[in-house]
GUNUPA-548309 format. One record per residue: x, y, z of N, C-alpha, C in turn. Coordinates in steps of 0.001 Angstrom, whole numbers, plus 524288, in hexadecimal, padded with zeros to 5 digits. Example, Ala and Ser with C-alpha at 12.3 -4.5 7.8 and 13.67 -1.06 7.14 Angstrom:
<n_u->83386; n_v->7E9C6; n_w->81E78; ca_u->8300C; ca_v->7EE6C; ca_w->81E78; c_u->83390; c_v->7F31C; c_w->81E78>;
<n_u->83232; n_v->7F736; n_w->81BA8; ca_u->83566; ca_v->7FBDC; ca_w->81BE4; c_u->83264; c_v->8001E; c_w->81EBE>;
This chain:
<n_u->7D844; n_v->85F8C; n_w->7E84F; ca_u->7D354; ca_v->86080; ca_w->7EAB6; c_u->7D365; c_v->8655C; c_w->7EDD1>;
<n_u->7CF0E; n_v->86880; n_w->7EDB9; ca_u->7CF95; ca_v->86D7A; ca_w->7F10F; c_u->7CA6E; c_v->86D9F; c_w->7F405>;
<n_u->7CA60; n_v->87075; n_w->7F7DC; ca_u->7C613; ca_v->87199; ca_w->7FAD4; c_u->7C3CD; c_v->876BF; c_w->7F8EB>;
<n_u->7BE83; n_v->876B0; n_w->7F845; ca_u->7BC39; ca_v->87AF5; ca_w->7F748; c_u->7B8CD; c_v->87DB8; c_w->7FB7D>;
<n_u->7B9BA; n_v->881E6; n_w->7FD61; ca_u->7B63C; ca_v->88408; ca_w->80196; c_u->7B0C8; c_v->884F2; c_w->7FF17>;
<n_u->7AD1D; n_v->883D0; n_w->801FA; ca_u->7A76E; ca_v->88463; ca_w->8004F; c_u->7A69E; c_v->889BE; c_w->7FE78>;
<n_u->7A3C1; n_v->88989; n_w->7F9D1; ca_u->7A1FC; ca_v->88E42; ca_w->7F74C; c_u->7A6A5; c_v->89160; c_w->7F432>;
<n_u->7AAD2; n_v->88F0F; n_w->7F3E2; ca_u->7AF9F; ca_v->8917A; ca_w->7F0F1; c_u->7AF52; c_v->8904A; c_w->7EB1D>;
<n_u->7AC19; n_v->88C93; n_w->7EA0D; ca_u->7AB91; ca_v->88B35; ca_w->7E3F8; c_u->7B0EE; c_v->889C5; c_w->7E191>;
<n_u->7B4BB; n_v->88812; n_w->7E503; ca_u->7B9E6; ca_v->88610; ca_w->7E2C6; c_u->7BDEE; c_v->88A9F; c_w->7E31F>;
<n_u->7BC30; n_v->88F39; n_w->7E447; ca_u->7C06B; ca_v->89395; ca_w->7E3FE; c_u->7C2ED; c_v->893CD; c_w->7E962>;
<n_u->7C7E9; n_v->8949A; n_w->7E99E; ca_u->7CA4A; ca_v->89556; ca_w->7EE9D; c_u->7CA67; c_v->89041; c_w->7F1EC>;
<n_u->7CA82; n_v->88B90; n_w->7EEEE; ca_u->7CB63; ca_v->88680; ca_w->7F18A; c_u->7D059; c_v->88563; c_w->7F41C>;
<n_u->7D044; n_v->88311; n_w->7F8A9; ca_u->7D533; ca_v->881D9; ca_w->7FB10; c_u->7D662; c_v->87C41; c_w->7FA89>;
<n_u->7DC71; n_v->87BC7; n_w->7FA10; ca_u->7DE05; ca_v->87658; ca_w->7F8D0; c_u->7DD82; c_v->872A9; c_w->7FD9C>;
<n_u->7DC70; n_v->86E24; n_w->7FCEF; ca_u->7DC14; ca_v->86A57; ca_w->80147; c_u->7E156; c_v->868A2; c_w->8023F>;
<n_u->7E312; n_v->86846; n_w->80790; ca_u->7E86C; ca_v->86675; ca_w->808B3; c_u->7E7EB; c_v->8604E; c_w->809C9>;
<n_u->7EC02; n_v->85D58; n_w->8077E; ca_u->7EB8A; ca_v->857E5; ca_w->80866; c_u->7EC88; c_v->85682; c_w->80D9D>;
<n_u->7EF38; n_v->85974; n_w->810D6; ca_u->7F03D; ca_v->858CF; ca_w->816A3; c_u->7EB73; c_v->857CF; c_w->8197B>;
<n_u->7E711; n_v->859EA; n_w->817FF; ca_u->7E25A; ca_v->85A39; ca_w->81A99; c_u->7DF81; c_v->854FC; c_w->81A12>;
<n_u->7E08B; n_v->85206; n_w->8164D; ca_u->7DDE2; ca_v->84D1D; ca_w->814BC; c_u->7E184; c_v->8480F; c_w->814D8>;
<n_u->7E641; n_v->84892; n_w->81483; ca_u->7E985; ca_v->84445; ca_w->813AB; c_u->7ED30; c_v->843F2; c_w->8189A>;
<n_u->7EE46; n_v->83EA8; n_w->81A65; ca_u->7F19A; ca_v->83DD7; ca_w->81E65; c_u->7F713; c_v->83FE9; c_w->81C97>;
<n_u->7F9DF; n_v->841CA; n_w->82049; ca_u->7FFB4; ca_v->843FD; ca_w->81EE5; c_u->80308; c_v->83FF2; c_w->81C66>;
<n_u->80279; n_v->83A88; n_w->81E5E; ca_u->805DA; ca_v->836B2; ca_w->81BFD; c_u->8049D; c_v->83564; c_w->816AD>;
<n_u->7FF3C; n_v->8354E; n_w->8155E; ca_u->7FDDB; ca_v->834DD; ca_w->81020; c_u->7FF26; c_v->83993; c_w->80CAB>;
<n_u->7FEE4; n_v->83E24; n_w->80E8F; ca_u->7FFB2; ca_v->84317; ca_w->80BC4; c_u->805CA; c_v->842BA; c_w->80A29>;
<n_u->80938; n_v->840D0; n_w->80D24; ca_u->80EE0; ca_v->83FE0; ca_w->80BAA; c_u->80F36; c_v->83C8C; c_w->80761>;
<n_u->80C49; n_v->8385F; n_w->8071C; ca_u->80C95; ca_v->834C4; ca_w->80298; c_u->80A6E; c_v->83718; c_w->7FDB3>;
<n_u->805E3; n_v->83A18; n_w->7FE1F; ca_u->803CE; ca_v->83CCB; ca_w->7F9B4; c_u->807BA; c_v->8408E; c_w->7F6CF>;
<n_u->80AC0; n_v->84329; n_w->7FA2F; ca_u->80DDB; ca_v->84759; ca_w->7F898; c_u->81353; c_v->844D6; c_w->7F59C>;
<n_u->8142D; n_v->83FF7; n_w->7F633; ca_u->81871; ca_v->83D53; ca_w->7F40F; c_u->817F3; c_v->83CCC; c_w->7EE66>;
<n_u->81C31; n_v->83C9A; n_w->7EB77; ca_u->81BE8; ca_v->83BAE; ca_w->7E613; c_u->81B11; c_v->8358C; c_w->7E51F>;
<n_u->81985; n_v->8342E; n_w->7E056; ca_u->818D3; ca_v->82E69; ca_w->7DF56; c_u->81DE5; c_v->82B5A; c_w->7E08F>;
<n_u->8220B; n_v->82D89; n_w->7DF09; ca_u->827C3; ca_v->82AD7; ca_w->7DFBE; c_u->82869; c_v->82A80; c_w->7E5BF>;
<n_u->82715; n_v->82E5E; n_w->7E8E9; ca_u->8278F; ca_v->82E52; ca_w->7EE2A; c_u->8245B; c_v->82A08; c_w->7F100>;
<n_u->81F7B; n_v->82A32; n_w->7EF01; ca_u->81B82; ca_v->825E8; ca_w->7F104; c_u->81D8C; c_v->820A5; c_w->7F020>;
<n_u->81FB8; n_v->81FCF; n_w->7EB76; ca_u->821BA; ca_v->81ACE; ca_w->7E9C3; c_u->82630; c_v->818F3; c_w->7ED95>;
<n_u->829A3; n_v->81C80; n_w->7EE07; ca_u->82E3F; ca_v->81AFE; ca_w->7F176; c_u->82C9D; c_v->819C6; c_w->7F7A3>;
<n_u->82875; n_v->81D5A; n_w->7F931; ca_u->826C5; ca_v->81CAE; ca_w->7FE51; c_u->823D6; c_v->816E8; c_w->7FE7A>;
<n_u->8211F; n_v->8155B; n_w->7FA63; ca_u->81E57; ca_v->81096; ca_w->7FA9C; c_u->821E7; c_v->80C1C; c_w->7FAFF>;
<n_u->82617; n_v->80CBC; n_w->7F7EC; ca_u->82A52; ca_v->8086F; ca_w->7F7E9; c_u->82CAB; c_v->807D5; c_w->7FD6C>;
<n_u->82D59; n_v->80C5A; n_w->80023; ca_u->82F6C; ca_v->80BD6; ca_w->805B0; c_u->82B4F; c_v->809AE; c_w->808DF>;
<n_u->82640; n_v->80AB2; n_w->80823; ca_u->82229; ca_v->80844; ca_w->80BA9; c_u->821FD; c_v->802A9; c_w->80A7D>;
<n_u->822D3; n_v->8010B; n_w->805EF; ca_u->821FD; ca_v->7FB00; ca_w->80487; c_u->826BE; c_v->7F839; c_w->806CC>;
<n_u->82BD0; n_v->7FAAE; n_w->806F0; ca_u->83034; ca_v->7F863; ca_w->8093D; c_u->82EFD; c_v->7F7AE; c_w->80F6B>;
<n_u->82D41; n_v->7FBE0; n_w->811A6; ca_u->82BEE; ca_v->7FB59; ca_w->816F9; c_u->8278B; c_v->7F726; c_w->8185B>;
<n_u->823E5; n_v->7F6AD; n_w->8153C; ca_u->81FD7; ca_v->7F345; ca_w->81563; c_u->821F6; c_v->7EDAD; c_w->81536>;
<n_u->825BB; n_v->7ECB1; n_w->81146; ca_u->82827; ca_v->7E798; ca_w->8108D; c_u->82B58; c_v->7E605; c_w->815E4>;
<n_u->82E7B; n_v->7E9D4; n_w->81750; ca_u->831C8; ca_v->7E92B; ca_w->81C27; c_u->82EDE; c_v->7E76F; c_w->8209A>;
<n_u->82A3D; n_v->7E995; n_w->82183; ca_u->82717; ca_v->7E8AE; ca_w->825AF; c_u->823C8; c_v->7E377; c_w->8250B>;
<n_u->8250F; n_v->7E0C6; n_w->8214F; ca_u->82258; ca_v->7DBF7; ca_w->820B1; c_u->81D6B; c_v->7DBC3; c_w->81D99>;
<n_u->81CAF; n_v->7DFB6; n_w->81AD4; ca_u->817B2; ca_v->7E08E; ca_w->8188B; c_u->816F1; c_v->7DC6A; c_w->813B3>;
<n_u->81279; n_v->7DB60; n_w->811EF; ca_u->811F6; ca_v->7D79E; ca_w->80DD8; c_u->80D4D; c_v->7D97D; c_w->80A0F>;
<n_u->80DD2; n_v->7D7EF; n_w->80526; ca_u->80929; ca_v->7D972; ca_w->80163; c_u->805A3; c_v->7D51F; c_w->801A0>;
<n_u->80650; n_v->7D0D8; n_w->8040B; ca_u->8027F; ca_v->7CC53; ca_w->803CD; c_u->7FD8A; c_v->7CE51; c_w->806B7>;
<n_u->7F96E; n_v->7CD8B; n_w->8049C; ca_u->7F474; ca_v->7CEF9; ca_w->80725; c_u->7F350; c_v->7CBC7; c_w->80C10>;
<n_u->7F196; n_v->7CE92; n_w->81049; ca_u->7F023; ca_v->7CBDC; ca_w->8150C; c_u->7EAB6; c_v->7C93E; c_w->8144E>;
<n_u->7EA9A; n_v->7C425; n_w->816F8; ca_u->7E620; ca_v->7C135; ca_w->81685; c_u->7E11E; c_v->7C497; c_w->81855>;
<n_u->7DD88; n_v->7C372; n_w->81590; ca_u->7D82C; ca_v->7C6CF; ca_w->816DD; c_u->7D414; c_v->7C1AF; c_w->81829>;
<n_u->7D2B8; n_v->7C18A; n_w->81CD3; ca_u->7CEB9; ca_v->7BCAE; ca_w->81DBF; c_u->7C9B9; c_v->7BE0C; c_w->81BC6>;
<n_u->7C83E; n_v->7C305; n_w->81ADF; ca_u->7C30B; ca_v->7C4EC; ca_w->818F6; c_u->7C283; c_v->7C442; c_w->81343>;
<n_u->7C689; n_v->7C322; n_w->81089; ca_u->7C667; ca_v->7C1D3; ca_w->80AE0; c_u->7C46B; c_v->7BD2E; c_w->808E7>;
<n_u->7C14A; n_v->7BD58; n_w->804CC; ca_u->7BF3F; ca_v->7B7ED; ca_w->80331; c_u->7C35B; c_v->7B516; c_w->800CF>;
<n_u->7C838; n_v->7B6EA; n_w->7FFBA; ca_u->7CC59; ca_v->7B3C2; ca_w->7FD65; c_u->7D015; c_v->7B29C; c_w->801CC>;
<n_u->7CEEA; n_v->7B2F0; n_w->80691; ca_u->7D278; ca_v->7B16B; ca_w->80A6A; c_u->7D1D1; c_v->7ABCF; c_w->80BD9>;
<n_u->7D628; n_v->7A85F; n_w->80AB1; ca_u->7D58D; ca_v->7A2A7; ca_w->80C15; c_u->7DA15; c_v->7A192; c_w->80F73>;
<n_u->7D809; n_v->7A17B; n_w->814AF; ca_u->7DC1F; ca_v->7A12D; ca_w->8191F; c_u->7DFB8; c_v->79BC2; c_w->81882>;
<n_u->7DD5B; n_v->797B8; n_w->81673; ca_u->7E037; ca_v->79360; ca_w->815EA; c_u->7E459; c_v->793BF; c_w->811E6>;
<n_u->7E428; n_v->79731; n_w->80E63; ca_u->7E86C; ca_v->79735; ca_w->80A95; c_u->7EC75; c_v->79B0F; c_w->80C28>;
<n_u->7EB8D; n_v->79E15; n_w->8104E; ca_u->7EF47; ca_v->7A1A0; ca_w->81240; c_u->7F37D; c_v->79ECB; c_w->814DB>;
<n_u->7F841; n_v->79FF5; n_w->81413; ca_u->7FC90; ca_v->79DC2; ca_w->81698; c_u->80087; c_v->7A187; c_w->817B2>;
<n_u->8047F; n_v->7A022; n_w->81AF2; ca_u->808D5; ca_v->7A3A3; ca_w->81B95; c_u->80C06; c_v->7A369; c_w->816D4>;
<n_u->80E10; n_v->7A810; n_w->81596; ca_u->811A4; ca_v->7A887; ca_w->81055; c_u->8170D; c_v->7A591; c_w->811DC>;
<n_u->819E0; n_v->7A55E; n_w->80DB4; ca_u->81EBA; ca_v->7A2AB; ca_w->80DEF; c_u->82238; c_v->7A5F9; c_w->811E3>;
<n_u->825B8; n_v->7A32C; n_w->814DB; ca_u->82924; ca_v->7A619; ca_w->818BC; c_u->82C79; c_v->7AA16; c_w->8164E>;
<n_u->82E1E; n_v->7A869; n_w->811C8; ca_u->83210; ca_v->7ACB6; ca_w->80F6A; c_u->82F22; c_v->7B189; c_w->80C51>;
<n_u->829E4; n_v->7B11A; n_w->80C8C; ca_u->826AC; ca_v->7B516; ca_w->8098C; c_u->826B1; c_v->7B4FB; c_w->803A1>;
<n_u->82868; n_v->7B099; n_w->801A4; ca_u->8288F; ca_v->7AFF6; ca_w->7FBAC; c_u->823BB; c_v->7AC77; c_w->7FA9A>;
<n_u->82315; n_v->7AB6D; n_w->7F55D; ca_u->81E64; ca_v->7A930; ca_w->7F3B6; c_u->81DB5; c_v->7A332; c_w->7F575>;
<n_u->821D5; n_v->7A0EA; n_w->7F6AE; ca_u->8213F; ca_v->79BFD; ca_w->7F824; c_u->821AC; c_v->797E0; c_w->7F3AD>;
<n_u->8226D; n_v->799F8; n_w->7EF53; ca_u->82322; ca_v->79616; ca_w->7EB01; c_u->828D5; c_v->79524; c_w->7E91F>;
<n_u->829E9; n_v->79020; n_w->7E8D2; ca_u->82F71; ca_v->78E70; ca_w->7E84E; c_u->83036; c_v->78B9D; c_w->7E308>;
<n_u->83420; n_v->78CD1; n_w->7E01C; ca_u->8350F; ca_v->789D2; ca_w->7DB2F; c_u->83643; c_v->78440; c_w->7DC5A>;
<n_u->834EE; n_v->7808F; n_w->7D8D9; ca_u->83698; ca_v->77BA8; ca_w->7D9C7; c_u->83AA7; c_v->77A32; c_w->7D5A6>;
<n_u->83EEC; n_v->777DA; n_w->7D7B9; ca_u->842C3; ca_v->77645; ca_w->7D434; c_u->8426F; c_v->77029; c_w->7D2E6>;
<n_u->8437E; n_v->76F05; n_w->7CE59; ca_u->84351; ca_v->76974; ca_w->7CCE9; c_u->84883; c_v->768AA; c_w->7CA11>;
<n_u->84AA9; n_v->76424; n_w->7CB84; ca_u->8503F; ca_v->762E8; ca_w->7C845; c_u->84E62; c_v->7606D; c_w->7C3EC>;
<n_u->85252; n_v->761DA; n_w->7BFC8; ca_u->8515A; ca_v->75F60; ca_w->7BA96; c_u->84DE3; c_v->76298; c_w->7B70A>;
<n_u->84C1C; n_v->766B1; n_w->7B8CF; ca_u->848D4; ca_v->769A2; ca_w->7B4EA; c_u->84B6F; c_v->76D7A; c_w->7B161>;
């Protein structure tokens, strides 16, 4: 994308600098290669998990699908809460 001075008809156009429009932190991200972005994303996910982040959606009381009576605390160990049943003689 280039800026065109008025009346230039496209001749002598000057290039737009990304620094003018993009936050410096985002600019660093855009300048990374896809492999570098992937590695940084993995680092960010690890940090998110260590800080107690969860991918479980937060309850939304404004949603028509929010049923407060069905909401409950998750299992203490963070697992699904489903246990296999052992039967003798099977």
